[in-house]
Structures are given as C-alpha cells and as structure tokens.
N, C-alpha and C positions, 0 to 999 in steps of 0.2 A: 196360388191359383194359376193354372195354365189356361191358355186360350187354344181351343181346338178349332182349326179351320178344316172342315170336311169337304173334299172335292169329289163329286160323283163321277161315275164312269160314263162311257158312251151310252147313248139312248136314254139314260136315266135323268133324274132331276134332283134338286135339293130335297124333295120329299122322300127320297130314298132313305134318308137318315131319321125319319120321324120317330122311330122306336128307340133310337140310340141317343138322340139329343137330350131328352129329359133325364136319362140315366147319368149322363156326364154333368148336366147342370145340377142335379140333386147332390152331386158330390162336391159342389162348390166351384165348378169350372165354367168359364165362358165358352160358348159354342156358336160358331158361324157355319151355316150350311147353305151357301148360295147355289142358285141354279146357273149354270154356264149359258152363254149366249146360244140360242137355238133350242133351249130346253126349259121345261117347267113354265114359270111366268115370263120367260124370255123366248118361248117357242116361236112366237111370231117374227123373231129376228133371224130365223134360220134362212140361210141363202148360200149359194155356191162359194161366196167369198169367206165364209166362216171356216177358220182352220185352227190348227193347234196353237199358232201364235196368238190368235184371238183369245183363246182361253188362258194361255199363259199371261198375256198382258192384263187381262181383267183381274186375275188373282193377284198379280204384282201390284196393280193399282189399289186393290182392297188392302193388301198388306201395308201399302204406303200411306193410306188415309186413316187407318184404324190404329188405336193404341193396343197393339197385340204383343205384349210382353209374354215371355215363356211360350212362344208360339209352337204348337205341335201341328204340323201340316200333314194331313192325311189324304192320300190319293187312292181311290179304288179303281182297279182295272185299267182302262185307258188313261185315267187321271195320274197314273204313274208317270206318264209322259209329261203331263201338265206340271206336277209338283217338281219334277226334275228340271224343267225349264225355269220355273219360278226360283228354285234354289240357285240356279246358275246366275240369275240376275240380282237377287237380294239375299245372299247367304248369311249376312250378318243379322238378318231379322228373324231367322228360324232357329229354334232350339232343338228341334227333332223332326225327322222325316219318317213317316210311316207309310210303307208300301203295302196296301191292303189287297192281297191277291192281285197284285198290280204288275203292269209292264215295267221293266227296268231297262231303259235304253242306254246305249252308248252314244257318244257325240256323233251327230250326223244321221242318226237312225230315225225312221218313221215307224208308226205303229205297224205298218205292213212288213217291216223288217223284223220287228220284235216277235210278232205273231203272224207268220206268212199266211195262215189260214184266212186272215183278214183280207188278203188280196182278192179272194173269191167274192167277198161281199162287195168290194170296190168294183170289180169287173161287172157285177150285176146291178150296179146302182141305177135307180130310177131317174130318168132324164139326164143321166150322166153324172149326177152329183148328190143324189139323196140315197142314203142307205137305210132301209127300214129296219126296225128292231129284229133281232134273231127270233125265229119262231120257237114256240114251246115244243119240247121234245118229251117222249115218254119217260116216266120215272125210271131211274132216280135223277135224271138230268133236269127235267122240268123246264121252267123259264128262268134262266140264269141261276139255276140251282134251287129255285123255289118250287115246291111241289104241292103244298097245301092249296086246295082249290080256291078258298077265300083269299089267300095271300096272292095267288097267281092273278086272280081277277083284279085285285087292288093294284098290284105291280103293273099289269098291262095298262091300266088306266093312266099311269104316270109316264109311260114311255113315249118317245117321239123319235122321228128320223134323225140320223146323224149325217152331217155334211162330209162328203168324200175327202175334202181337203184336210179334215182333222186326222184322217188316217194316213194320208200321203205326205204331209208336211214334216220335214225332219226337225228334230229338236237340237238346239245349240247347247252344248255342255263343255264349254272351254274355260270355265273359271275354276282354278284349282281350289279356291276357298270353299267351294261348294262341297268338295269331298271331305272336308273336316266336320261337316254336320253329322251328328250321330244318327243312325238309321236302324229302324226296326222293320222287319218283313213279317207280315201275318199271312200265312198260307192257309187257304181253305182246302182241306185234304179229303173232302167227300168226293162225290162223283165229279168227273171232269170230262168235257167233250173231247172226242178224238181230234188230234191235230193241234191241241193246245199244250205246249210244253212250258216248263218253268226253268229259267236260267239259274245256274248256281249262284248262291249268295256269297259275296266276297268275305274273306276272313275278317273277323272283328265286328261284323254287323249282326245284330240280334235276329233270331228267328223264333216265331211262335206259330202254333198251329191251332186250327179250329176244325173239328170233325163235321163239316157241313159243306154245302154247295157255295157257289160263287158269291151270291148276295147274302153274305153272313149277317149284315146289319138288319136284315129282315128275319132270317131264320134263327139266329143266335145273338140277339142284341145284348143280352145280359153278359154273356161270355165275352163278347167283343168289348163291351164297356170295361170289364175287368182288365183286359189286356191293355187298353188305352189308358186306364187309370194307373197301371203299372208304369207306362211310359211317362205319364205326368209326374209320378213320384221320382222318376229318375232325373227329371230336369228341374225339379223344384228348387234346388240350390245352385243351379247353373243358369246363366243368362243365355240369350239367343246366340246360336252359332258357336257355343262353347265358351263364350266370354263370361267373366264373373258377373253375378247378378247385380252387383252394386253399380255397374256401368250404365249410363243412360242409354235409352233406345237410340237417340241421335248419334251417340258415339259408336254404337254397334253397327248401325247402318252405314255410317261413313267410313268405319274402319279405323278411326282415330283413337288414341289413348293406349 
C-alpha cells in the first residue's frame, strides 16, 4: 500500500481532489489531500506573509508527523514548486515524485521564472499582494481547463486568492539526494493558454499524457487514477527515496544504514 500526498495548485484547495481520492482509496491506498495555508479551510490565514516557503514547510511538517511509508508526493501546477522544495528537505521520506501538469523549477527559481506569464498576475495584484483566480475563458480553455458548466460552477466555489509571495519566492534545490528520487511527469495535452510553455523532461524521468485540460483531477479522474496507480505499483517493492523497503522509516529519513 502506498500513501499518496496530493498537493493542490495555486488558487485551489484540497477539495480539488474530491473525485480522485475515493478512486485511490478503493484500490487500497492511503490518501492525504490537505489545503495549503490561505486556501480551503485555511483561507482565513491568507496574508502577505504567506509564501512558497510557508507551503513547503507545512508539507514537510506533515511528512514528519505522519507514518507515510511508500510516499508518493503529487504536486499539481504551482505545487511543482512545493514538492520540489519538500524533496530538497526530506528526500529520504519520498518514494516517488509526480509532477502533475506542474512547474519544474531549477535551484533559485520562483514561479514567475518558470512561467513568466505569472509575472503579469503579480504586477496586477490587489493591494499589492493578492492575486485573484484566473478568469474563465471561452471553450476549449474554460476555467483551468474545465468547461462543463456544472463543474465550472463547483470549481469556482472552491477557489481563493493567492498571495504574491508564493509566486515570487525562490525555491531552494541544493540537496543532491533529492535528484535520486524517481519522478513521473503527467502532462495534460488538451488546450493550453497562450504563453504557458512546458520545459523538457530530463532523460530517465517518466512521462505520461492525458488528453484534457489543466485540472485533470476534475475532468478525467478515472484516467488520472490509473496513472497514479501505475506509479504506486512501481514503488511497491521499493522504500522511500529508492531505499530497500525493509529499512525503517527512521533510517530512511536520517540517511543511516
């Protein structure tokens, strides 16, 4: 059994995964889908001080306090920045990283570096620090790739503003051990807004595709579940960070043994 820790993207919340969670759980896996600070049940905590490091630190804390063996850490969109930062801090706790149509930063980069179009949103921030959700666009783009009217209405009800610092703060990726974590990139290859480009995937990292828009957990949850279950199968006989499964979690985290 794997543990999936699902990290939502900018403006979204843990509810983003509502259709995916039961599919993974019904296959026998444990699933955690928290809302990051400033979103969902933590929306009241949004403030100008909330940044990328806030989100990295809270996911690191969750990893440190939960028994998360065979941890598959999934980051959607902006959360590619988050899971990269988490992996840098606790590489021995992670069995696999999944970048779900996500940002893939280099050391010292911020979201505005990975997707320069994001800088336009920052420049137009409300009160200098709040970035409202991106507006719905005509089909086939819709709202984050969601076009069904009922789904759009539901998704809009879950969105909240994003703090500018989340998009401006650079990520620290200076731990070589993090590069040893196996990685899968799931690309949504349906319609894509102009100005959003995808970086080449390094050799040796797996790539899978879904023929849908950005929020594939809403538009194609069954197909996404199949890809994530494929990942779980790949890590079933291997412990976190590529260590043999018989090693204890404490040994893997500390790097001993």
